[in-house]
N, C-alpha and C positions, 0 to 999 in steps of 0.2 A: 294393291298397295303401291303407292308411288315411291320413287327413289328417295324423295325428300322425307317421307314417313319412315322408310327403312333406316335412313341416316339418323333421323331423330331418335328412333327406337334404339339404335346401337349406342348413340351418345348417351341417352338416358340410362341404358343398361350398364354402360361403363361407369357412369357417375355413381349409380347405385352400388356397383361392385367395389368401387374405390372407397365409398363411405363405409360400406360394410367391412371391408378389409381393414380400414383405419380403425374402426371401432373395435374390431376383433383383436387387432394388435395391441391396442391400449388395454383391453381386458386381460389378454394373455400376459403382457408384461406386468400388469398390476398384480396378476395372480402369482407369477414365478419370482418377481422381484418387487415386492411392495415397498413403497417409500418408508413407511413406518416399521417395516419388518413384520407386518401382520397381514395375512392374506384373507382374513375373514370377510372383509367387505367385498372383495372380488368374488369369493365363493358364494356369498349371499346373492350378488347380482347374477351370477351364472345360474344359480338354483332358481331364482325368480324367473329368469328368461326361459329356462327349460319348462317350468311349470306353466308359464303363460302360453308357450307354444303348444304344450300338450292340451291345455284347456281350449285353446283356439281351435285345434284340430277336432276335439270332441264336440264342441259347439257347432262347428261347421258340418260335421257328420250328422249330428242330431237334427239339424235343420234340413238336411237334404235326404235323410232316410227316416221318413215319418211312419211308415208302415212297419208293423211288428215282424212281418215276414222278411223284411230287409235288414233285420238286426245282424244276421250273419255277415251280410255284405258290409254292414257298418263296422262290425268288429274287424273284418279283414282290412278295411280302409284305415281304421285307427291304428291297428298293429303295423300295417305296412308303412304308415306315415311316421308314427312316433318312434318305432323301434330303431330305424336307421339314425334318427336324430339323437336318441339316447345313446346308441352305440358310438356315435361320433363324439358325444360329450364324454363318454367313458374313455375313449381313445385319447381325447384332449386332456382329460385329467391324468391319464397315465403318463403322457408326455410331460405335463407340468410337474408331476411327481418326480420323474427321472431328472428333469432339469434342476428342480429344487434340491434333490439329493446330491447331484453333481456339484452344485454351488456349495452345499453344506460340507461335502467331502473336501472340496478345494479350500474352503475357509478353515476347516479343521487341520488340513495338511499344512497350510500356511502358518497357522497359529502354532502347530507343533514345531515347525522349522524355526520360527522366531524364538520359541521357548528353548529349543536346543541351542541356538546361537547365544541366547541370553545366559543359559547355564554354563556354556563353554567360556563365555567372557567373564562370568562370575568366578569360575574356578581359576581361570588365568589370573584374574585380579587378586584373588586370595593367595595364589602361589607367589605372585610378584610382591604382594604386601608382606608375606611371610619371609621371602628372600630379603627384601629391603630391611625389615626389622632386624633380621640376623646380621646383615651386613653392617648396619649402622652400630649395632652393639659390638661387633668385632672391631670396627674402626675406633670406637670409643675406648675399647680395651687396649688397642694398639697404641693410642695416644697416652693412655695411662702407663703403659710399659716404658714409653719414651720419657715421660715426665718424671718417672721414678728413678731414672738413671742419675748417677752423680759421679763426679771425679774429684777426689780429694788430693790437693797438691800441698806440699810442705810449706812453701814460702808464698803461695798465692791463694786467692780465694777459691772456694769450692765451686765447681761448675755443676749445673743441673740441666736436665732435659736435653733439648737439641743442641745446646752449647757444647755438650760433651763430644758431639760428632766432629766438631772443628778441631778439638784437641786430639781426638783419635786419628783424624786425617793427618795431622802433623806428625804424630808418632809413627803411623804407617809409612809416611813419606821418608822419614829418617831411616827406617829399616830398609826401605827400597834403595836408598842411596848407598847404604853400607853393604847390601847384599850383591856380591859379584859385580862390582862396578865396571869391570872390563867387558862384561856381556852387553849386547845391544839393549837399548832401553825397552824395546818391544819384546824382549825375550821372555816367554811364558815362565820358564824355570826361575828366572830372576824375580819376577813378580810373585810367583808361588812361594819361593823361599822367604821373601820379605813378609808376605802375608801370614805365613805359618808362624814366624817369630812374633809378629804383632798379635795374632789371634790367641796365642798361649796366654798373653797377659790380660786380654779383654774378653776371654771366653765367657766369663760369668755374665756379663751384660749382653754381649753380642750374640751368644748362643741362643738365649731366649728370644731376643729381638728378631733374629733371622728366621728361627723356626716358626714364630707366630706370623711374621710377614709372609713367609712362603705359603703357609696354610691359608692365610687370608686371600692371597692371589689365586691359589688353587681352588678355593671355594667358589670364587667368581667364575673361573674358567670352567669348572665342572657344571655350573648352573646353566651355561649356554645362553647367557643374557647379553644385553646390549653392551658394547665396549664403553659406553659412557660411565658405567659403574667402575671400570678399571681406571678411568680418568680421575675419579674421586680418590682412589688410592694414590695415584701419581701426585695429586695435589697435596697429599699429606706429607710427602717426602721433601725434606729440606735439601739444600745444595750439597751439604757435606754428608748427609745420609746417602745421597745418590753416589758420591765418590766412594764411600766405603762399600756400598752395594756393587758398584762397578768392578772393583778389584776382587770382591768376594766371588763374583760370577766367573772369574778367570782361574779359580782354584778348583781342585777336584770336589771339594765339599759344596761348592756353589754352582756346579755344572748344571744341575736341574733348574736352578734359578735363571741361568743364562737363557734357557729355552723360553721362559716367560718374558724375560727382558726383551728378546727379539720379537716375540709374538705380539706383545702389547705395547711396544715402543716405550718402555719404562724410563729410558734416558732422554726422552723428548725435551725435558727441561734442564738437562745437565749442561752446565757451563764448562766447556772443554778447557778453559783457561785455568781451572783449578785442578785439573788432572796433573799427575807428576811429570808428564811429558806431552807435548802437543801431538806427538805421533801416536799416542795411545788411542786417540779418537778414531784412527784408521787401522783396519786390519785385524783388530782383536775381536770385534763383534761384526755381525751382519749389519748392514746399514739400516735395516728395519728397526734396530734397537734405538735409533736416534730420529728416524724420519718415517712417519706413517705411510708415506707414499711408496715406500719400498717393501711394504708387507706383501707376501705372496698372494694372500687373499684379503681383499678389502671389503669392509662392511660399513653400513651406515649406522646412525645412532640408534636405529631400531633393531640392529642385529641382522639385517638382511644383507646377503652377499651381493656386492656390486659387480656385475659382469665386466670383464676386461675385454677390450677390443682385440681381435686376432692380429 
């Protein structure tokens, strides 16, 4: 055999192996990952191929073993030829089964993970919706408490709602001017004495107002939600409500409220010009009560802590 014939034989053999390998890969992929999700067509082709090979071997053996005394040899030939082929097909089917099972397990695991995430999102959404429904109901009741306030004056018209707080602010300022005028304007004792006299007169309205507002803010704080909800509360407070709240926080009764004022910057919208002294803006509260940038821990609108640079 010449070199050219050997090269041609090798090239032809490689071509046949390439075609067989390509066809086998198509059949295998069609079996383990069918386009329509159904492997019946691929299994049918595989079964027909196996049956064709078996019949071809038997016909070949029958044609070459005509005598009856050669039937034993014929049986050995058929068994020795077909059995390895069938064993290979069995092994191939086992591999295909394992791959299909792995894909099914992977798909089931992915579906379970998605279902778990969807359930967690649904629960979180329900909790948020329940919280928001309660919050908006509390805000509505808070506004009702404010609108039901009234101040009856002998020679002037009656005040209602938030207009009452401007009148109360004037009353509190008068008490502050009269209380220990020789003491420094920033003296806590002077402020506390003035507020105590003021509160005795307005306890009926302000007691209910402050208790409810405090519990509203504590409800948001305990929920651990985004600070944007606290901004809704801040938006409800008028200028003179903030003034009354400002001085209330400086008394023993309002000390707990001061903590929330500094934590959530409740006086962000407070106009310092309407305070009883310009110096009251400084020193009586931590700066975080007026400016969010001074909070010890900063969070975004989603409630995530913003890391601070070292």
